[in-house]
C-alpha positions as CSV (number, residue, x, y, z in Angstrom):
1,X,0.0,0.0,0.0
2,X,1.6,3.2,-1.2
3,X,0.4,6.5,0.3
4,X,1.5,9.6,-1.6
5,X,1.0,13.1,-0.1
6,X,1.1,15.5,-3.0
7,X,3.6,18.3,-3.4
8,X,6.0,19.3,-0.6
9,X,9.1,21.3,0.1
10,X,9.5,24.2,-2.3
11,X,6.3,23.1,-4.1
12,X,3.4,24.2,-2.0
13,X,0.7,23.0,-4.4
14,X,-2.6,24.9,-4.5
15,X,-3.1,27.7,-2.0
16,X,-6.0,28.9,0.0
17,X,-6.2,32.2,1.9
18,X,-4.0,30.7,4.6
19,X,-3.4,27.1,3.7
20,X,-0.8,25.3,1.6
21,X,-1.9,22.1,-0.1
22,X,1.3,20.3,0.8
23,X,0.6,20.7,4.5
24,X,-3.0,19.6,4.7
25,X,-2.5,16.6,2.4
26,X,0.5,15.4,4.4
27,X,-1.6,15.5,7.6
28,X,-4.4,13.5,6.0
29,X,-2.0,11.0,4.4
30,X,-0.3,10.3,7.7
31,X,-3.6,9.8,9.4
32,X,-4.6,7.4,6.7
33,X,-1.4,5.4,7.2
34,X,-2.1,5.2,11.0
35,X,-5.6,3.9,10.4
36,X,-4.2,1.2,8.1
37,X,-1.4,0.2,10.5
38,X,-3.9,0.0,13.4
39,X,-6.7,-1.9,11.8
40,X,-5.0,-3.7,8.9
41,X,-1.7,-4.9,10.4
42,X,-1.2,-7.3,7.5
43,X,-0.8,-4.3,5.1
44,X,2.6,-2.7,4.8
45,X,2.3,1.0,4.4
46,X,4.9,2.9,2.3
47,X,4.9,6.7,2.1
48,X,6.4,8.7,-0.7
49,X,7.0,11.4,1.9
50,X,6.4,11.8,5.7
51,X,7.9,15.3,6.1
52,X,7.8,18.6,4.2
53,X,10.1,17.5,1.4
54,X,10.0,17.8,-2.4
55,X,9.6,14.5,-4.2
56,X,9.8,14.5,-8.0
57,X,6.8,13.5,-10.1
58,X,8.8,10.6,-11.5
59,X,10.1,9.7,-8.0
60,X,6.6,9.1,-6.6
61,X,5.6,6.2,-8.9
62,X,9.2,4.9,-8.8
63,X,8.8,4.5,-5.0
64,X,5.5,2.6,-5.6
65,X,6.9,0.4,-8.3
66,X,10.2,-0.4,-6.5
67,X,8.3,-1.5,-3.5
68,X,5.9,-3.6,-5.6
69,X,2.9,-1.9,-4.1
70,X,-0.6,-3.4,-4.6
71,X,-2.4,0.0,-4.4
72,X,-1.3,3.6,-4.9
73,X,-3.3,6.4,-3.3
74,X,-2.2,10.0,-4.0
75,X,-3.8,12.7,-1.7
76,X,-4.3,16.2,-3.0
77,X,-6.4,19.3,-2.4
78,X,-8.2,21.1,-5.2
79,X,-8.5,24.8,-6.2
80,X,-10.1,26.9,-8.8
81,X,-7.9,29.1,-10.9
82,X,-6.8,32.4,-9.2
83,X,-8.8,34.6,-11.6
84,X,-12.1,32.8,-10.7
85,X,-14.6,35.2,-9.1
86,X,-15.1,35.1,-5.4
87,X,-18.7,34.2,-5.9
88,X,-17.8,31.1,-7.9
89,X,-15.2,30.1,-5.4
90,X,-17.8,30.2,-2.7
91,X,-20.1,27.8,-4.4
92,X,-17.7,25.2,-5.8
93,X,-16.6,22.6,-3.2
94,X,-16.4,18.9,-2.6
95,X,-14.3,15.8,-3.2
96,X,-13.4,14.1,-6.4
97,X,-11.3,11.0,-7.1
98,X,-9.3,10.6,-10.3
99,X,-8.3,7.5,-12.2
100,X,-6.1,7.4,-15.3
101,X,-8.3,8.0,-18.4
102,X,-9.0,9.9,-21.6
103,X,-11.7,12.3,-20.5
104,X,-9.6,15.4,-20.6
105,X,-12.3,18.0,-21.0
106,X,-13.1,21.1,-18.9
107,X,-11.9,20.9,-15.3
108,X,-10.4,17.4,-15.8
109,X,-7.9,18.9,-18.2
110,X,-7.2,21.8,-15.8
111,X,-6.4,19.2,-13.0
112,X,-4.2,17.2,-15.3
113,X,-2.2,20.4,-16.4
114,X,-1.9,21.6,-12.8
115,X,-0.7,18.3,-11.3
116,X,1.6,17.4,-14.2
117,X,3.1,20.9,-14.2
118,X,5.0,20.1,-11.0
119,X,7.8,18.8,-13.3
120,X,8.6,22.4,-14.2
121,X,10.0,22.9,-10.7
122,X,12.6,20.2,-11.3
123,X,16.0,20.9,-12.6
124,X,16.7,19.5,-16.1
125,X,13.1,18.3,-16.4
126,X,13.4,18.4,-20.2
127,X,15.9,15.5,-19.9
128,X,13.8,13.5,-17.5
129,X,10.4,13.7,-19.1
130,X,9.2,13.4,-22.7
131,X,6.1,15.5,-22.4
132,X,5.1,19.1,-22.0
133,X,2.6,19.4,-19.1
134,X,0.9,22.5,-20.6
135,X,0.2,20.7,-23.9
136,X,-3.2,19.1,-24.6
137,X,-1.4,16.7,-26.9
138,X,0.5,15.3,-24.0
139,X,-2.7,14.4,-22.3
140,X,-3.9,12.6,-25.4
141,X,-0.6,10.6,-25.5
142,X,-1.2,9.5,-22.0
143,X,-4.7,8.4,-22.7
144,X,-3.6,6.2,-25.5
145,X,-1.9,3.9,-23.0
146,X,-4.8,2.7,-20.9
147,X,-3.8,1.2,-17.6
148,X,-4.1,-2.5,-17.2
149,X,-5.5,-1.8,-13.7
150,X,-8.3,0.5,-14.9
151,X,-11.2,-1.6,-13.5
152,X,-9.7,-2.0,-10.1
153,X,-8.7,1.7,-10.0
154,X,-12.3,2.7,-10.7
155,X,-13.6,0.2,-8.1
156,X,-11.4,1.8,-5.4
157,X,-12.2,5.3,-6.5
158,X,-15.9,4.6,-6.4
159,X,-15.7,3.2,-2.9
160,X,-13.7,6.3,-1.8
161,X,-16.3,8.7,-3.1
162,X,-19.1,6.6,-1.6
163,X,-17.5,6.8,1.8
164,X,-17.0,10.5,1.5
165,X,-20.7,10.9,0.6
166,X,-22.3,8.4,3.0
167,X,-20.0,8.4,6.0
168,X,-17.6,11.3,6.0
169,X,-20.1,14.1,5.5
170,X,-18.4,15.4,2.4
171,X,-20.0,16.6,-0.9
172,X,-18.9,14.1,-3.5
173,X,-18.3,15.3,-7.0
174,X,-17.7,11.7,-8.1
175,X,-15.1,9.7,-9.9
176,X,-13.3,11.4,-12.8
177,X,-10.8,10.5,-15.5
178,X,-7.7,12.5,-16.4
179,X,-4.2,12.0,-17.9
180,X,-2.2,12.3,-14.7
181,X,1.5,11.3,-15.0
182,X,1.7,10.0,-11.4
183,X,-1.2,7.5,-12.1
184,X,0.0,6.6,-15.6
185,X,3.4,5.5,-14.3
186,X,2.3,3.2,-11.5
187,X,2.2,-0.5,-12.1
188,X,-0.8,-1.1,-9.8
189,X,-4.4,0.1,-9.2
190,X,-4.0,3.9,-8.6
191,X,-6.2,6.8,-7.6
192,X,-5.6,10.5,-7.0
193,X,-8.0,11.9,-4.3
194,X,-8.8,15.6,-4.3
195,X,-10.1,16.0,-0.7
196,X,-11.6,19.4,-1.2
197,X,-11.2,22.9,-2.6
198,X,-8.8,25.3,-0.8
199,X,-10.3,28.1,-3.0
200,X,-13.6,27.7,-1.1
201,X,-13.5,29.6,2.2
202,X,-15.7,27.3,4.1
203,X,-14.0,24.1,2.8
204,X,-10.6,25.6,3.5
205,X,-11.6,26.0,7.1
206,X,-13.0,22.5,7.3
207,X,-9.8,21.0,5.8
208,X,-7.8,22.5,8.6
209,X,-10.1,20.9,11.3
210,X,-8.4,17.8,12.8
211,X,-11.7,16.0,13.2
212,X,-12.7,16.5,9.6
213,X,-9.2,15.5,8.5
214,X,-9.8,12.4,10.5
215,X,-13.1,11.8,8.8
216,X,-11.6,12.1,5.4
217,X,-8.7,9.8,6.3
218,X,-11.0,7.2,7.8
219,X,-13.3,7.4,4.7
220,X,-10.3,6.5,2.5
221,X,-9.3,3.8,4.9
222,X,-12.7,2.2,4.9
223,X,-12.9,2.3,1.2
224,X,-9.5,0.7,0.9
225,X,-10.5,-2.0,3.5
226,X,-13.6,-2.8,1.6
227,X,-11.8,-2.8,-1.7
228,X,-9.1,-5.2,-0.3
229,X,-11.8,-7.6,1.0
230,X,-13.6,-7.6,-2.3
231,X,-10.5,-8.2,-4.4
232,X,-9.3,-11.0,-2.0
233,X,-12.7,-12.7,-2.1
234,X,-12.4,-13.0,-5.9
235,X,-9.0,-14.7,-5.7
């Protein structure tokens, strides 16, 4: 089980009025890991980071693949573009879970560009990556290589959003598909969870609340537990 807290170090991720994505997602990722260690002791938890450090976009799936993970869960926080009106920011909120896919339209493409553009912060990124994160054509190239783990990824993503909606008290925006490098490069079922919008004032406040952070982490935990039980029952 690989838990990936997005961004970190000199890469803050998205920004709210007073919150950096890198901080809130690390807190939730560590809470998730503690739930798994406590209630599923047979599952080995590997983190891509446990402190405020920068991990390259290529480095995250490499950690997952080198450790032969069975599942990869990447935790992120969402945001609308900075030039969005305050009125719109106040009404857009909720969770969404992404799997690798070809539906790069509207906000799905925005998310893909934002998450993939982390490579621009890396030195010599042109040598390490063979795509331009700002190019729609790159998203198309990713989508041509559909993951062999698509069905399992969708199953896990669906369970996560169901938990958010039914148990964790969050507004679920559903399961989405997008061409995300970090999912495309992992050799296992993989999801990227956007736990809420830091651009929404009310949700930013909630995402800084330890009890709500715990609800979100426990929702992901329960989804993973149920996913694990279902997959094992088929084998």
